[in-house]
C-alpha positions in Angstrom: 0.2 -0.1 -0.2 2.9 2.4 0.6 4.1 1.9 -2.8 1.0 2.8 -4.3 0.7 6.1 -2.2 3.9 7.1 -2.9 3.5 6.6 -6.4 0.4 8.2 -6.7 2.2 11.2 -5.1 4.5 11.4 -7.8 2.0 11.7 -10.3 2.4 8.1 -11.7 -1.0 6.5 -12.3 -1.7 2.8 -11.4 -2.9 1.0 -14.4 -4.6 -2.4 -14.4 -1.5 -4.3 -14.5 -0.2 -3.2 -11.4 -3.1 -5.1 -9.8 -1.8 -8.5 -11.4 0.2 -10.5 -8.9 3.5 -10.3 -10.3 6.2 -13.7 -10.4 10.1 -12.4 -10.5 10.9 -15.6 -11.5 8.7 -15.9 -14.6 9.6 -12.5 -15.5 13.2 -13.6 -15.7 12.2 -16.1 -17.9 10.3 -12.8 -19.9 13.0 -10.4 -20.2 15.3 -13.0 -22.4 14.2 -10.3 -25.2 15.2 -7.7 -22.9 18.7 -8.1 -22.6 20.3 -7.3 -25.4 19.9 -3.8 -24.5 19.3 -3.8 -20.5 21.1 -7.0 -19.8 20.1 -9.9 -18.0 21.6 -8.4 -15.0 19.1 -5.1 -15.5 22.5 -3.4 -16.4 22.3 -1.4 -19.8 24.4 -3.1 -22.3 23.9 0.1 -24.8 24.4 3.7 -24.2 20.8 4.3 -25.5 19.3 1.9 -23.2 18.4 2.7 -19.1 19.7 0.4 -16.3 16.4 -1.3 -14.9 18.1 -3.5 -12.2 16.7 -1.8 -8.8 14.0 0.1 -10.5 10.6 0.8 -9.0 8.2 -1.9 -9.9 5.2 0.5 -10.4 7.4 2.9 -12.8 8.0 -0.2 -14.8 4.8 -1.2 -15.4 3.8 2.2 -16.4 6.7 2.8 -18.6 5.9 -0.9 -20.3 2.3 0.3 -20.3 2.9 3.3 -22.1 5.2 2.1 -24.7 2.3 -0.4 -25.4 0.0 1.6 -25.6 2.0 3.9 -27.8 1.8 6.9 -25.2 5.3 6.9 -24.4 7.6 6.4 -28.1 10.6 4.4 -29.0 10.9 2.5 -32.1 12.6 -0.3 -30.2 10.5 -0.3 -26.9 7.1 -0.3 -28.7 7.7 -2.9 -31.2 8.9 -4.8 -28.1 5.9 -3.8 -25.7 3.0 -4.3 -27.9 2.7 -8.1 -27.8 3.3 -7.7 -23.9 0.2 -8.9 -21.5 -0.4 -7.4 -18.4 0.8 -10.6 -16.9 4.0 -10.3 -18.8 4.7 -6.4 -17.7 3.9 -7.2 -14.0 6.5 -10.2 -14.0 9.1 -8.3 -16.3 8.7 -5.5 -13.8 9.0 -7.7 -10.7 11.9 -9.7 -12.0 14.1 -5.8 -12.5 12.6 -4.6 -9.3 13.7 -7.2 -7.2 17.4 -7.2 -8.6 19.4 -5.7 -5.6 21.6 -2.8 -6.7 24.6 -1.8 -4.4 25.8 2.1 -4.7 29.2 3.4 -3.8 29.8 7.0 -3.8 32.9 8.1 -5.6 
């Protein structure tokens, strides 16, 4: 519930996919196509692709939904996301959000 409140406070609308019970392990299997740019570990393999490891799950769900609907534009992501189900999106988001990220200041 805290996540939902925090996301709402930042203006991130919770779409229908947010209510799908997510499974990070199933998401791991789903992100095989994502690894070319975002890496299996969620760390970008190209300068154009963002790191997804440790990202907020609700943000990833919203972003993938936006790519799927065309509300957010990126040639590659629009193509990849168009065939994802709500369950696929929830699982992929759960996987990348579950990756532990350690941060060390310079």
